[in-house]
C-alpha positions, -999 to 999 in steps of 0.1 A, spaced: -168 -186 -161 -160 -222 -171 -126 -235 -157 -110 -243 -193 -121 -206 -206 -104 -193 -179 -70 -215 -183 -70 -211 -217 -73 -171 -214 -46 -168 -186 -24 -189 -208 -29 -169 -240 -23 -138 -219 9 -150 -201 23 -166 -230 17 -138 -254 22 -108 -233 62 -109 -238 63 -118 -272 64 -98 -302 30 -110 -313 2 -92 -295 -11 -103 -265 -44 -78 -266 -50 -91 -301 -47 -131 -292 -70 -121 -261 -97 -109 -287 -92 -132 -314 -96 -163 -289 -134 -153 -282 -140 -146 -316 -123 -176 -332 -140 -202 -299 -173 -181 -300 -170 -177 -262 -190 -148 -245 -165 -115 -239 -145 -127 -206 -150 -90 -189 -129 -65 -174 -126 -85 -141 -107 -111 -158 -86 -87 -179 -77 -70 -149 -65 -109 -134 -46 -120 -161 -26 -91 -161 -21 -86 -129 -4 -122 -134 18 -109 -161 28 -79 -137 36 -104 -113 58 -124 -134 76 -96 -149 86 -83 -114 96 -116 -102 118 -123 -133 138 -90 -127 134 -86 -90 170 -68 -91 158 -44 -117 126 -37 -94 145 -32 -66 169 -6 -86 137 12 -99 128 14 -60 162 27 -52 164 52 -77 129 63 -70 144 73 -34 176 91 -52 156 111 -76 131 118 -47 165 133 -24 176 151 -57 205 124 -62 218 110 -91 233 76 -100 229 48 -121 195 38 -100 181 71 -104 192 72 -142 168 38 -146 140 51 -133 142 85 -145 146 63 -181 112 42 -175 92 72 -163 101 91 -196 95 61 -214 60 56 -200 49 92 -202 37 88 -239 16 57 -231 -2 71 -201 -11 106 -223 -25 84 -254 -40 54 -233 -61 82 -220 -69 99 -247 -78 66 -270 -95 48 -243 -128 46 -259 -113 40 -289 -91 10 -275 -121 -7 -261 -148 -5 -289 -129 4 -324 -95 -11 -320 -109 -47 -309 -121 -57 -344 -107 -92 -364 -101 -64 -393 -79 -40 -377 -62 -67 -358 -55 -87 -389 -41 -57 -404 -20 -48 -376 -3 -80 -375 5 -82 -408 18 -48 -408 36 -49 -384 50 -81 -389 64 -68 -420 81 -39 -404 96 -67 -375 110 -86 -407 128 -51 -418 139 -46 -384 154 -78 -379 172 -81 -411 186 -47 -411 199 -58 -378 186 -42 -341 211 -32 -319 204 -44 -284 220 -16 -257 229 -21 -222 201 -2 -205 231 18 -187 239 32 -221 202 43 -228 198 84 -232 164 99 -225 160 108 -259 161 68 -269 139 61 -236 112 86 -253 112 72 -287 106 36 -275 81 54 -250 65 68 -280 64 35 -300 42 21 -275 14 43 -286 12 22 -316 7 -7 -293 -27 3 -286 -40 -12 -314 -44 -46 -308 -22 -69 -332 7 -44 -331 25 -57 -298 39 -37 -270 69 -61 -268 78 -62 -306 77 -25 -308 98 -18 -281 122 -48 -286 154 -20 -295 165 -33 -257 149 -61 -244 153 -58 -209 142 -20 -212 114 -33 -228 104 -56 -200 110 -31 -172 89 -5 -188 59 -31 -195 54 -31 -151 38 7 -151 24 0 -184 3 -27 -174 -2 -16 -139 -18 17 -153 -38 -1 -177 -47 -26 -148 -58 4 -126 -77 17 -153 -96 -13 -158 -99 -21 -122 -114 14 -117 -140 5 -143 -147 -25 -128 -150 -9 -94 -176 16 -109 -196 -15 -123 -199 -30 -90 -188 -64 -96 -156 -63 -79 -155 -95 -61 -124 -114 -53 -140 -146 -69 -123 -182 -73 -120 -175 -113 -101 -145 -109 -76 -161 -82 -71 -189 -111 -68 -168 -137 -38 -145 -121 -20 -179 -107 -22 -194 -146 -11 -162 -163 18 -156 -137 28 -189 -145 26 -190 -183 43 -153 -184 72 -163 -160 77 -191 -186 74 -169 -218 100 -143 -205 124 -169 -197 121 -186 -233 122 -148 -249 151 -136 -229 172 -171 -237 159 -169 -273 171 -134 -279 206 -144 -268 215 -162 -296 186 -155 -323 169 -131 -343 128 -126 -345 121 -147 -381 97 -172 -362 79 -147 -349 80 -128 -384 65 -156 -400 39 -163 -371 26 -130 -377 25 -127 -418 4 -162 -416 -17 -152 -389 -25 -116 -400 -33 -130 -438 -55 -155 -424 -72 -134 -404 -81 -109 -433 -91 -142 -452 -115 -148 -427 -128 -113 -428 -135 -103 -460 -145 -141 -465 -174 -133 -444 -160 -156 -419 -157 -134 -391 -188 -114 -372 
């Protein structure tokens, strides 16, 4: 793969993974808009590994608490770390089940420009409504398992490119980032298994470059998103999604998209 292709794909994944604008939709559209061939599973795995490393580094204290919590759960003890890891598990279960059942649709039907256009526009409007009504950003310590389950169920919608997992689950920004760890890890392992079965699992220079630049751009994106949420709402993302969604639908129905 050409170097500038790798850099663009890594940047697209890293920047959009943790913004409420859909990374999967942007990755798919990049190839459509620029006329590039599909990047393949190996590159998809690589850019997701970069994003995973970035979120683990940014939230290293929380990741450590999750590790401690896992040990407490395994030994029958409680406490805040145990509650955190149990909430993450509860929130992750729905997307694991749905991802397994809908895997074929995610890789085929859901990748069309038309569907991405409608989901980008539709969830942009929903994000506008949520932003106007006022979203309560709770502390993780106050989350119940019911709230965690609702956030986890909302992730299922994000299997459709254009929806955005982070936008759907931004009820609590930090928790959204934390549940992205098992979600991205699971998606990466699943894609990696497909790569292994295809016989193309080779740690090439292309993959290393993709991991590195996806990591850098994702880390910058997380810092920017968390800083933005401290004093601002989702209005810029709403505007972006509505313009992008409308543009994609015009492109599709005018016969421009293939």
